[in-house]
py3Dmol code that shows the C-alpha trace and the ligand (Angstrom):
import py3Dmol

protein = """\
ATOM      1  CA  UNK A   1       0.000   0.000   0.000  1.00  0.00           C
ATOM      2  CA  UNK A   2       1.244   3.481  -0.801  1.00  0.00           C
ATOM      3  CA  UNK A   3       1.238   6.091   1.927  1.00  0.00           C
ATOM      4  CA  UNK A   4       1.017   9.625   0.712  1.00  0.00           C
ATOM      5  CA  UNK A   5       0.297  13.208   1.684  1.00  0.00           C
ATOM      6  CA  UNK A   6      -1.539  15.889  -0.237  1.00  0.00           C
ATOM      7  CA  UNK A   7      -1.022  19.557   0.585  1.00  0.00           C
ATOM      8  CA  UNK A   8      -2.791  22.364  -1.256  1.00  0.00           C
ATOM      9  CA  UNK A   9      -0.546  25.276  -2.157  1.00  0.00           C
ATOM     10  CA  UNK A  10      -1.007  28.571  -3.915  1.00  0.00           C
ATOM     11  CA  UNK A  11       1.693  29.528  -6.406  1.00  0.00           C
ATOM     12  CA  UNK A  12       1.012  33.061  -7.609  1.00  0.00           C
ATOM     13  CA  UNK A  13      -2.509  32.915  -9.046  1.00  0.00           C
ATOM     14  CA  UNK A  14      -2.578  29.119  -9.373  1.00  0.00           C
ATOM     15  CA  UNK A  15      -4.062  26.468  -7.087  1.00  0.00           C
ATOM     16  CA  UNK A  16      -1.732  23.522  -6.800  1.00  0.00           C
ATOM     17  CA  UNK A  17      -1.413  20.201  -5.021  1.00  0.00           C
ATOM     18  CA  UNK A  18       1.844  18.894  -3.668  1.00  0.00           C
ATOM     19  CA  UNK A  19       1.572  15.112  -3.500  1.00  0.00           C
ATOM     20  CA  UNK A  20       4.318  13.240  -1.677  1.00  0.00           C
ATOM     21  CA  UNK A  21       4.819   9.529  -1.265  1.00  0.00           C
ATOM     22  CA  UNK A  22       7.748   7.773   0.385  1.00  0.00           C
ATOM     23  CA  UNK A  23       9.378   7.585  -3.055  1.00  0.00           C
ATOM     24  CA  UNK A  24       8.623  10.796  -4.900  1.00  0.00           C
ATOM     25  CA  UNK A  25       7.015  14.212  -4.918  1.00  0.00           C
ATOM     26  CA  UNK A  26       4.764  15.782  -7.515  1.00  0.00           C
ATOM     27  CA  UNK A  27       3.507  19.340  -7.782  1.00  0.00           C
ATOM     28  CA  UNK A  28       0.399  19.701  -9.950  1.00  0.00           C
ATOM     29  CA  UNK A  29      -1.526  22.845 -10.883  1.00  0.00           C
ATOM     30  CA  UNK A  30      -5.280  22.862 -11.311  1.00  0.00           C
ATOM     31  CA  UNK A  31      -4.784  25.014 -14.392  1.00  0.00           C
ATOM     32  CA  UNK A  32      -4.076  22.676 -17.257  1.00  0.00           C
ATOM     33  CA  UNK A  33      -3.887  19.703 -14.843  1.00  0.00           C
ATOM     34  CA  UNK A  34      -0.260  20.582 -15.355  1.00  0.00           C
ATOM     35  CA  UNK A  35       2.425  18.650 -13.569  1.00  0.00           C
ATOM     36  CA  UNK A  36       4.878  21.358 -12.539  1.00  0.00           C
ATOM     37  CA  UNK A  37       7.569  19.229 -10.961  1.00  0.00           C
ATOM     38  CA  UNK A  38       8.443  15.619 -10.299  1.00  0.00           C
ATOM     39  CA  UNK A  39      11.331  14.483  -8.184  1.00  0.00           C
ATOM     40  CA  UNK A  40      12.218  11.097  -6.768  1.00  0.00           C
ATOM     41  CA  UNK A  41      13.541  11.063  -3.213  1.00  0.00           C
ATOM     42  CA  UNK A  42      17.314  11.557  -3.122  1.00  0.00           C
ATOM     43  CA  UNK A  43      17.639  12.292  -6.851  1.00  0.00           C
ATOM     44  CA  UNK A  44      17.783  15.454  -8.980  1.00  0.00           C
ATOM     45  CA  UNK A  45      14.378  16.476 -10.416  1.00  0.00           C
ATOM     46  CA  UNK A  46      13.215  14.499 -13.444  1.00  0.00           C
ATOM     47  CA  UNK A  47      10.979  17.224 -14.764  1.00  0.00           C
ATOM     48  CA  UNK A  48      12.168  20.808 -15.050  1.00  0.00           C
ATOM     49  CA  UNK A  49      10.492  23.820 -13.472  1.00  0.00           C
ATOM     50  CA  UNK A  50      11.853  27.132 -14.726  1.00  0.00           C
ATOM     51  CA  UNK A  51      13.505  29.337 -12.077  1.00  0.00           C
ATOM     52  CA  UNK A  52      11.594  32.242 -13.602  1.00  0.00           C
ATOM     53  CA  UNK A  53       8.255  30.476 -14.011  1.00  0.00           C
ATOM     54  CA  UNK A  54       5.209  32.752 -13.996  1.00  0.00           C
ATOM     55  CA  UNK A  55       2.171  31.411 -12.141  1.00  0.00           C
ATOM     56  CA  UNK A  56      -0.632  33.343 -13.758  1.00  0.00           C
ATOM     57  CA  UNK A  57      -4.179  32.440 -14.749  1.00  0.00           C
ATOM     58  CA  UNK A  58      -4.552  31.911 -18.480  1.00  0.00           C
ATOM     59  CA  UNK A  59      -0.816  31.369 -19.006  1.00  0.00           C
ATOM     60  CA  UNK A  60       0.773  27.940 -19.113  1.00  0.00           C
ATOM     61  CA  UNK A  61       3.695  27.559 -16.704  1.00  0.00           C
ATOM     62  CA  UNK A  62       7.121  26.913 -18.219  1.00  0.00           C
ATOM     63  CA  UNK A  63       7.532  23.598 -16.446  1.00  0.00           C
ATOM     64  CA  UNK A  64       6.672  19.953 -16.133  1.00  0.00           C
ATOM     65  CA  UNK A  65       4.060  18.695 -18.555  1.00  0.00           C
ATOM     66  CA  UNK A  66       1.716  21.193 -20.219  1.00  0.00           C
ATOM     67  CA  UNK A  67      -1.106  19.376 -22.026  1.00  0.00           C
ATOM     68  CA  UNK A  68      -1.396  20.695 -25.588  1.00  0.00           C
ATOM     69  CA  UNK A  69      -4.938  19.999 -26.819  1.00  0.00           C
ATOM     70  CA  UNK A  70      -7.019  20.069 -29.118  1.00  0.00           C
ATOM     71  CA  UNK A  71      -4.188  21.270 -31.325  1.00  0.00           C
ATOM     72  CA  UNK A  72      -0.454  21.387 -31.028  1.00  0.00           C
ATOM     73  CA  UNK A  73       1.670  24.467 -31.707  1.00  0.00           C
ATOM     74  CA  UNK A  74       0.526  27.090 -34.175  1.00  0.00           C
ATOM     75  CA  UNK A  75      -2.960  26.135 -35.400  1.00  0.00           C
ATOM     76  CA  UNK A  76      -2.110  27.500 -38.881  1.00  0.00           C
ATOM     77  CA  UNK A  77       0.650  24.889 -39.145  1.00  0.00           C
ATOM     78  CA  UNK A  78      -1.813  22.070 -38.478  1.00  0.00           C
ATOM     79  CA  UNK A  79      -3.561  20.037 -41.172  1.00  0.00           C
ATOM     80  CA  UNK A  80      -6.813  21.538 -42.435  1.00  0.00           C
ATOM     81  CA  UNK A  81      -8.927  18.952 -40.581  1.00  0.00           C
ATOM     82  CA  UNK A  82      -7.590  20.253 -37.244  1.00  0.00           C
ATOM     83  CA  UNK A  83      -7.897  23.912 -38.236  1.00  0.00           C
ATOM     84  CA  UNK A  84     -11.501  23.390 -39.329  1.00  0.00           C
ATOM     85  CA  UNK A  85     -12.520  22.392 -35.795  1.00  0.00           C
ATOM     86  CA  UNK A  86     -11.811  25.882 -34.434  1.00  0.00           C
ATOM     87  CA  UNK A  87     -14.188  28.776 -35.043  1.00  0.00           C
ATOM     88  CA  UNK A  88     -12.685  31.383 -32.743  1.00  0.00           C
ATOM     89  CA  UNK A  89     -10.481  34.367 -33.518  1.00  0.00           C
ATOM     90  CA  UNK A  90      -6.777  34.300 -32.657  1.00  0.00           C
ATOM     91  CA  UNK A  91      -5.972  30.688 -31.895  1.00  0.00           C
ATOM     92  CA  UNK A  92      -3.667  30.388 -28.874  1.00  0.00           C
ATOM     93  CA  UNK A  93      -0.477  28.369 -29.351  1.00  0.00           C
ATOM     94  CA  UNK A  94      -0.769  24.741 -28.210  1.00  0.00           C
ATOM     95  CA  UNK A  95      -4.560  24.769 -27.939  1.00  0.00           C
ATOM     96  CA  UNK A  96      -6.952  25.562 -25.131  1.00  0.00           C
ATOM     97  CA  UNK A  97      -6.529  22.929 -22.431  1.00  0.00           C
ATOM     98  CA  UNK A  98      -3.248  24.054 -20.905  1.00  0.00           C
ATOM     99  CA  UNK A  99      -4.561  27.404 -19.737  1.00  0.00           C
ATOM    100  CA  UNK A 100      -7.949  26.375 -18.327  1.00  0.00           C
ATOM    101  CA  UNK A 101      -8.919  24.964 -14.982  1.00  0.00           C
ATOM    102  CA  UNK A 102      -9.390  21.229 -14.800  1.00  0.00           C
ATOM    103  CA  UNK A 103     -11.363  19.335 -12.188  1.00  0.00           C
ATOM    104  CA  UNK A 104      -9.597  16.954  -9.847  1.00  0.00           C
ATOM    105  CA  UNK A 105     -11.764  13.814  -9.798  1.00  0.00           C
ATOM    106  CA  UNK A 106      -9.759  11.960  -7.190  1.00  0.00           C
ATOM    107  CA  UNK A 107      -6.502  10.758  -5.716  1.00  0.00           C
ATOM    108  CA  UNK A 108      -6.395   7.141  -4.648  1.00  0.00           C
ATOM    109  CA  UNK A 109      -4.020   4.343  -3.833  1.00  0.00           C
ATOM    110  CA  UNK A 110      -3.578   1.926  -6.705  1.00  0.00           C
ATOM    111  CA  UNK A 111      -1.446  -1.158  -6.087  1.00  0.00           C
ATOM    112  CA  UNK A 112       1.887   0.057  -4.776  1.00  0.00           C
ATOM    113  CA  UNK A 113       1.330   3.554  -6.121  1.00  0.00           C
ATOM    114  CA  UNK A 114      -1.101   6.432  -6.537  1.00  0.00           C
ATOM    115  CA  UNK A 115      -3.629   7.305  -9.204  1.00  0.00           C
ATOM    116  CA  UNK A 116      -4.717  10.897  -9.761  1.00  0.00           C
ATOM    117  CA  UNK A 117      -7.527  11.672 -12.178  1.00  0.00           C
ATOM    118  CA  UNK A 118      -8.541  14.962 -13.786  1.00  0.00           C
ATOM    119  CA  UNK A 119     -11.090  16.013 -16.357  1.00  0.00           C
ATOM    120  CA  UNK A 120     -11.660  19.172 -18.348  1.00  0.00           C
ATOM    121  CA  UNK A 121     -15.419  19.803 -18.058  1.00  0.00           C
ATOM    122  CA  UNK A 122     -15.348  22.608 -20.669  1.00  0.00           C
ATOM    123  CA  UNK A 123     -14.297  20.133 -23.355  1.00  0.00           C
ATOM    124  CA  UNK A 124     -17.918  18.907 -23.324  1.00  0.00           C
ATOM    125  CA  UNK A 125     -18.863  21.758 -25.708  1.00  0.00           C
ATOM    126  CA  UNK A 126     -17.945  24.866 -23.713  1.00  0.00           C
ATOM    127  CA  UNK A 127     -14.489  25.740 -24.946  1.00  0.00           C
ATOM    128  CA  UNK A 128     -14.353  29.162 -26.625  1.00  0.00           C
ATOM    129  CA  UNK A 129     -14.350  28.697 -30.400  1.00  0.00           C
ATOM    130  CA  UNK A 130     -14.200  24.917 -30.156  1.00  0.00           C
ATOM    131  CA  UNK A 131     -17.801  23.687 -29.763  1.00  0.00           C
ATOM    132  CA  UNK A 132     -17.250  19.907 -29.978  1.00  0.00           C
ATOM    133  CA  UNK A 133     -18.326  17.494 -27.250  1.00  0.00           C
ATOM    134  CA  UNK A 134     -15.332  15.511 -26.014  1.00  0.00           C
ATOM    135  CA  UNK A 135     -14.787  13.884 -22.661  1.00  0.00           C
ATOM    136  CA  UNK A 136     -11.172  14.706 -21.830  1.00  0.00           C
ATOM    137  CA  UNK A 137      -9.443  12.992 -18.936  1.00  0.00           C
ATOM    138  CA  UNK A 138      -5.887  12.941 -17.683  1.00  0.00           C
ATOM    139  CA  UNK A 139      -4.814  10.081 -15.437  1.00  0.00           C
ATOM    140  CA  UNK A 140      -1.502  10.431 -13.610  1.00  0.00           C
ATOM    141  CA  UNK A 141      -0.037   7.348 -11.970  1.00  0.00           C
ATOM    142  CA  UNK A 142       2.859   7.614  -9.581  1.00  0.00           C
ATOM    143  CA  UNK A 143       4.726   4.418  -8.762  1.00  0.00           C
ATOM    144  CA  UNK A 144       8.273   3.330  -9.668  1.00  0.00           C
ATOM    145  CA  UNK A 145       7.727   5.486 -12.761  1.00  0.00           C
ATOM    146  CA  UNK A 146       5.400   8.392 -13.540  1.00  0.00           C
ATOM    147  CA  UNK A 147       2.662   7.634 -16.043  1.00  0.00           C
ATOM    148  CA  UNK A 148       0.387  10.060 -17.835  1.00  0.00           C
ATOM    149  CA  UNK A 149      -2.552   9.064 -19.930  1.00  0.00           C
ATOM    150  CA  UNK A 150      -4.690  11.592 -21.797  1.00  0.00           C
ATOM    151  CA  UNK A 151      -7.949  10.159 -23.098  1.00  0.00           C
ATOM    152  CA  UNK A 152     -10.279  11.931 -25.509  1.00  0.00           C
ATOM    153  CA  UNK A 153     -13.708  10.401 -26.118  1.00  0.00           C
ATOM    154  CA  UNK A 154     -15.977  11.877 -28.765  1.00  0.00           C
ATOM    155  CA  UNK A 155     -19.401  12.233 -27.142  1.00  0.00           C
ATOM    156  CA  UNK A 156     -20.918  14.152 -30.078  1.00  0.00           C
ATOM    157  CA  UNK A 157     -22.496  13.148 -33.374  1.00  0.00           C
ATOM    158  CA  UNK A 158     -19.821  14.199 -35.825  1.00  0.00           C
ATOM    159  CA  UNK A 159     -16.145  13.315 -36.204  1.00  0.00           C
ATOM    160  CA  UNK A 160     -13.546  15.368 -34.356  1.00  0.00           C
ATOM    161  CA  UNK A 161      -9.911  15.712 -35.450  1.00  0.00           C
ATOM    162  CA  UNK A 162      -7.224  16.845 -33.043  1.00  0.00           C
ATOM    163  CA  UNK A 163      -3.480  17.137 -32.702  1.00  0.00           C
ATOM    164  CA  UNK A 164      -2.018  17.026 -29.207  1.00  0.00           C
ATOM    165  CA  UNK A 165       1.068  16.555 -27.055  1.00  0.00           C
ATOM    166  CA  UNK A 166       2.285  15.958 -23.549  1.00  0.00           C
ATOM    167  CA  UNK A 167       4.829  18.779 -23.761  1.00  0.00           C
ATOM    168  CA  UNK A 168       7.258  17.368 -21.198  1.00  0.00           C
ATOM    169  CA  UNK A 169      10.181  19.468 -19.923  1.00  0.00           C
ATOM    170  CA  UNK A 170      12.977  17.228 -18.638  1.00  0.00           C
ATOM    171  CA  UNK A 171      15.673  18.346 -16.232  1.00  0.00           C
ATOM    172  CA  UNK A 172      19.232  17.650 -17.389  1.00  0.00           C
ATOM    173  CA  UNK A 173      22.622  18.513 -15.884  1.00  0.00           C
ATOM    174  CA  UNK A 174      23.678  20.297 -19.089  1.00  0.00           C
ATOM    175  CA  UNK A 175      21.873  19.893 -22.399  1.00  0.00           C
ATOM    176  CA  UNK A 176      25.207  20.207 -24.251  1.00  0.00           C
ATOM    177  CA  UNK A 177      26.290  16.928 -22.672  1.00  0.00           C
ATOM    178  CA  UNK A 178      22.978  15.087 -23.042  1.00  0.00           C
ATOM    179  CA  UNK A 179      21.751  13.031 -25.969  1.00  0.00           C
ATOM    180  CA  UNK A 180      18.458  11.541 -27.066  1.00  0.00           C
ATOM    181  CA  UNK A 181      18.512   7.913 -28.159  1.00  0.00           C
ATOM    182  CA  UNK A 182      15.800   6.152 -30.124  1.00  0.00           C
ATOM    183  CA  UNK A 183      15.613   8.729 -32.928  1.00  0.00           C
ATOM    184  CA  UNK A 184      18.467   7.259 -34.996  1.00  0.00           C
ATOM    185  CA  UNK A 185      17.506   7.029 -38.680  1.00  0.00           C
ATOM    186  CA  UNK A 186      14.084   8.667 -38.227  1.00  0.00           C
ATOM    187  CA  UNK A 187      12.643  11.227 -40.598  1.00  0.00           C
ATOM    188  CA  UNK A 188      11.962  14.582 -39.003  1.00  0.00           C
ATOM    189  CA  UNK A 189      10.554  17.983 -39.857  1.00  0.00           C
ATOM    190  CA  UNK A 190      13.072  20.752 -39.218  1.00  0.00           C
ATOM    191  CA  UNK A 191      10.726  23.574 -38.254  1.00  0.00           C
ATOM    192  CA  UNK A 192      13.687  25.981 -38.066  1.00  0.00           C
ATOM    193  CA  UNK A 193      14.548  25.431 -41.766  1.00  0.00           C
ATOM    194  CA  UNK A 194      11.206  26.073 -43.402  1.00  0.00           C
ATOM    195  CA  UNK A 195       9.742  22.781 -42.190  1.00  0.00           C
ATOM    196  CA  UNK A 196      12.013  20.786 -44.455  1.00  0.00           C
ATOM    197  CA  UNK A 197      11.945  17.006 -44.065  1.00  0.00           C
ATOM    198  CA  UNK A 198      15.303  15.511 -43.057  1.00  0.00           C
ATOM    199  CA  UNK A 199      16.729  12.290 -41.702  1.00  0.00           C
ATOM    200  CA  UNK A 200      18.374  11.904 -38.306  1.00  0.00           C
ATOM    201  CA  UNK A 201      21.905  10.514 -38.319  1.00  0.00           C
ATOM    202  CA  UNK A 202      22.783   8.774 -35.061  1.00  0.00           C
ATOM    203  CA  UNK A 203      21.507   9.863 -31.654  1.00  0.00           C
ATOM    204  CA  UNK A 204      20.483  13.506 -31.211  1.00  0.00           C
ATOM    205  CA  UNK A 205      23.061  15.749 -29.547  1.00  0.00           C
ATOM    206  CA  UNK A 206      22.295  19.423 -28.934  1.00  0.00           C
ATOM    207  CA  UNK A 207      24.494  22.144 -30.424  1.00  0.00           C
ATOM    208  CA  UNK A 208      22.021  24.944 -31.100  1.00  0.00           C
ATOM    209  CA  UNK A 209      18.322  25.822 -31.112  1.00  0.00           C
ATOM    210  CA  UNK A 210      16.346  22.654 -31.778  1.00  0.00           C
ATOM    211  CA  UNK A 211      12.659  22.375 -32.709  1.00  0.00           C
ATOM    212  CA  UNK A 212      11.893  19.207 -34.617  1.00  0.00           C
ATOM    213  CA  UNK A 213       8.966  16.915 -35.229  1.00  0.00           C
ATOM    214  CA  UNK A 214      10.161  13.324 -35.363  1.00  0.00           C
ATOM    215  CA  UNK A 215       8.015  10.963 -37.416  1.00  0.00           C
ATOM    216  CA  UNK A 216       7.216   7.263 -37.027  1.00  0.00           C
ATOM    217  CA  UNK A 217       8.776   7.290 -33.596  1.00  0.00           C
ATOM    218  CA  UNK A 218       9.310   4.032 -31.704  1.00  0.00           C
ATOM    219  CA  UNK A 219       7.612   3.577 -28.339  1.00  0.00           C
ATOM    220  CA  UNK A 220      10.886   4.038 -26.448  1.00  0.00           C
ATOM    221  CA  UNK A 221      13.049   7.179 -26.420  1.00  0.00           C
ATOM    222  CA  UNK A 222      15.747   7.924 -23.844  1.00  0.00           C
ATOM    223  CA  UNK A 223      17.666  10.890 -22.548  1.00  0.00           C
ATOM    224  CA  UNK A 224      21.208   9.947 -21.617  1.00  0.00           C
ATOM    225  CA  UNK A 225      22.703  12.353 -19.075  1.00  0.00           C
ATOM    226  CA  UNK A 226      26.309  11.352 -18.369  1.00  0.00           C
ATOM    227  CA  UNK A 227      26.929  14.016 -15.682  1.00  0.00           C
ATOM    228  CA  UNK A 228      24.012  12.915 -13.559  1.00  0.00           C
ATOM    229  CA  UNK A 229      24.766   9.288 -14.468  1.00  0.00           C
ATOM    230  CA  UNK A 230      21.239   8.624 -15.490  1.00  0.00           C
ATOM    231  CA  UNK A 231      19.047   7.604 -18.349  1.00  0.00           C
ATOM    232  CA  UNK A 232      15.476   8.862 -18.464  1.00  0.00           C
ATOM    233  CA  UNK A 233      13.299   6.400 -20.356  1.00  0.00           C
ATOM    234  CA  UNK A 234      10.117   7.521 -22.055  1.00  0.00           C
ATOM    235  CA  UNK A 235       7.725   4.801 -23.117  1.00  0.00           C
ATOM    236  CA  UNK A 236       4.858   6.133 -25.174  1.00  0.00           C
ATOM    237  CA  UNK A 237       1.543   4.713 -26.290  1.00  0.00           C
ATOM    238  CA  UNK A 238      -1.004   5.977 -28.809  1.00  0.00           C
ATOM    239  CA  UNK A 239       1.689   8.120 -30.425  1.00  0.00           C
ATOM    240  CA  UNK A 240       3.864   7.878 -33.537  1.00  0.00           C
ATOM    241  CA  UNK A 241       5.368  11.365 -33.406  1.00  0.00           C
ATOM    242  CA  UNK A 242       7.449  13.378 -30.972  1.00  0.00           C
ATOM    243  CA  UNK A 243       8.626  16.962 -30.797  1.00  0.00           C
ATOM    244  CA  UNK A 244      12.074  17.719 -29.436  1.00  0.00           C
ATOM    245  CA  UNK A 245      12.763  21.288 -28.371  1.00  0.00           C
ATOM    246  CA  UNK A 246      15.485  23.360 -26.822  1.00  0.00           C
ATOM    247  CA  UNK A 247      15.408  27.148 -27.263  1.00  0.00           C
ATOM    248  CA  UNK A 248      19.181  27.660 -26.813  1.00  0.00           C
ATOM    249  CA  UNK A 249      20.590  31.167 -26.197  1.00  0.00           C
ATOM    250  CA  UNK A 250      18.663  33.714 -28.269  1.00  0.00           C
ATOM    251  CA  UNK A 251      15.184  32.200 -27.927  1.00  0.00           C
ATOM    252  CA  UNK A 252      15.697  31.728 -24.175  1.00  0.00           C
ATOM    253  CA  UNK A 253      16.506  35.434 -23.850  1.00  0.00           C
ATOM    254  CA  UNK A 254      13.186  36.216 -25.529  1.00  0.00           C
ATOM    255  CA  UNK A 255      11.194  34.099 -23.070  1.00  0.00           C
ATOM    256  CA  UNK A 256      10.210  36.128 -20.001  1.00  0.00           C
ATOM    257  CA  UNK A 257       9.658  32.992 -17.935  1.00  0.00           C
ATOM    258  CA  UNK A 258      13.062  31.407 -18.586  1.00  0.00           C
ATOM    259  CA  UNK A 259      16.420  32.552 -17.189  1.00  0.00           C
ATOM    260  CA  UNK A 260      18.901  33.528 -19.904  1.00  0.00           C
ATOM    261  CA  UNK A 261      20.873  30.370 -19.164  1.00  0.00           C
ATOM    262  CA  UNK A 262      17.796  28.232 -18.352  1.00  0.00           C
ATOM    263  CA  UNK A 263      18.065  26.403 -21.686  1.00  0.00           C
ATOM    264  CA  UNK A 264      21.173  24.626 -20.396  1.00  0.00           C
ATOM    265  CA  UNK A 265      19.228  22.671 -17.794  1.00  0.00           C
ATOM    266  CA  UNK A 266      16.238  21.446 -19.805  1.00  0.00           C
ATOM    267  CA  UNK A 267      15.090  19.751 -22.932  1.00  0.00           C
ATOM    268  CA  UNK A 268      11.613  18.897 -24.128  1.00  0.00           C
ATOM    269  CA  UNK A 269      10.549  15.583 -25.577  1.00  0.00           C
ATOM    270  CA  UNK A 270       6.880  15.894 -26.326  1.00  0.00           C
ATOM    271  CA  UNK A 271       4.964  12.681 -26.785  1.00  0.00           C
ATOM    272  CA  UNK A 272       2.624  13.692 -29.545  1.00  0.00           C
ATOM    273  CA  UNK A 273       0.017  13.156 -32.197  1.00  0.00           C
ATOM    274  CA  UNK A 274       1.099  15.725 -34.768  1.00  0.00           C
ATOM    275  CA  UNK A 275       1.773  16.166 -38.482  1.00  0.00           C
ATOM    276  CA  UNK A 276       0.428  13.010 -40.189  1.00  0.00           C
ATOM    277  CA  UNK A 277      -0.123  11.292 -36.834  1.00  0.00           C
ATOM    278  CA  UNK A 278      -3.397  13.070 -36.046  1.00  0.00           C
ATOM    279  CA  UNK A 279      -6.270  11.643 -34.050  1.00  0.00           C
ATOM    280  CA  UNK A 280      -9.591  11.362 -35.810  1.00  0.00           C
ATOM    281  CA  UNK A 281     -12.389  10.423 -33.447  1.00  0.00           C
ATOM    282  CA  UNK A 282     -15.599   9.106 -34.911  1.00  0.00           C
ATOM    283  CA  UNK A 283     -18.709   9.588 -32.741  1.00  0.00           C
ATOM    284  CA  UNK A 284     -18.317   7.400 -29.647  1.00  0.00           C
ATOM    285  CA  UNK A 285     -14.639   6.644 -30.321  1.00  0.00           C
ATOM    286  CA  UNK A 286     -11.814   7.343 -27.920  1.00  0.00           C
ATOM    287  CA  UNK A 287      -8.047   7.658 -28.087  1.00  0.00           C
ATOM    288  CA  UNK A 288      -5.436   7.596 -25.334  1.00  0.00           C
ATOM    289  CA  UNK A 289      -2.056   9.278 -25.583  1.00  0.00           C
ATOM    290  CA  UNK A 290       0.308   8.043 -22.917  1.00  0.00           C
ATOM    291  CA  UNK A 291       3.826   8.335 -21.660  1.00  0.00           C
ATOM    292  CA  UNK A 292       5.619   6.521 -18.899  1.00  0.00           C
ATOM    293  CA  UNK A 293       8.659   8.315 -17.513  1.00  0.00           C
ATOM    294  CA  UNK A 294      11.181   6.080 -15.797  1.00  0.00           C
ATOM    295  CA  UNK A 295      14.779   6.503 -14.832  1.00  0.00           C
ATOM    296  CA  UNK A 296      17.836   4.311 -14.336  1.00  0.00           C
ATOM    297  CA  UNK A 297      21.341   5.049 -13.114  1.00  0.00           C
ATOM    298  CA  UNK A 298      24.122   4.407 -15.637  1.00  0.00           C
TER     299      UNK A 298
END
"""
ligand_1 = """\
16
LIG
O 7.165 22.239 -28.868
C 7.999 23.153 -29.379
C 7.323 24.468 -29.333
O 6.175 24.454 -30.113
C 8.324 25.511 -29.784
O 8.149 25.928 -31.094
C 8.180 26.531 -28.737
O 8.321 27.791 -28.940
C 7.628 25.846 -27.570
O 6.916 24.766 -28.012
C 7.083 26.539 -26.378
O 5.850 27.118 -26.677
P 5.137 28.055 -25.648
O 3.854 28.468 -26.314
O 4.894 27.245 -24.408
O 6.082 29.197 -25.378
"""
view = py3Dmol.view(width=600, height=400)
view.addModel(protein, "pdb")
view.setStyle({"model": 0}, {"cartoon": {"style": "trace"}})
view.addModel(ligand_1, "xyz")
view.setStyle({"model": 1}, {"stick": {}})
view.zoomTo()
view.show()
């Protein structure tokens, strides 16, 4: 049985829960059902929380795992089927779910761990500019590993097409020393070079701004961090695409909620359904996008 403690905390304008077990600690905001930090006892954090994070209503925090839904990134860069779902004016980057309040449905013991469940009630037809009826739930499981599962179920009468991502920020000792394994040989879209399609040679090492959509991704990707002697293992489900991002020097300077050198200590691997890996939900159908985040010492 897991023993755990839940403490409610206010960070700036955001209601949060700090959930601690004998093994790990999670901080989760009600806004976006966003995990803000995750740290296992006696280890450096696994997920990154920006030193200059801004905790404001309507603004996603630069940290943890923002949920990008029902579109990823710039809506105009999405396939027409995703764009056609939105009838509002200015479409916010990364969709609507990350900046709205979710409802905590419960925290319970599950086996040797904990299960935390959220839903976004507004997704049932009340999102501004996005009138479709979808039951949207996020289940977070905390055990040896951290698991996230985002399930969309079409409750309406017509098909719904979405793109989405679990936009995870990982903590690394120094991104210049880290590498991502599992992408070797994959095709990717280089969004920084006019969205040209390229092919990855070897593992991904970071030597400049990086913002890529990897295609036909395998279920396992890893971050190797030699300074912290660890390998973070991501095991995805319901996803065949992943976005890898690091803003590097100039972009980091432009981001008000990131220290100028903050880029050195993070990298994003975003378990996704983007590009040609969209989710089309027929009436009554559901889809789950999941990632399990584990860690081993090397
Ligand atoms: O996932 C990569 C990306 O879309 C980048 O292009 C980038 O700017 C980033 O996400 C962060 O977006 P945000 O809207 O949270 O500042």
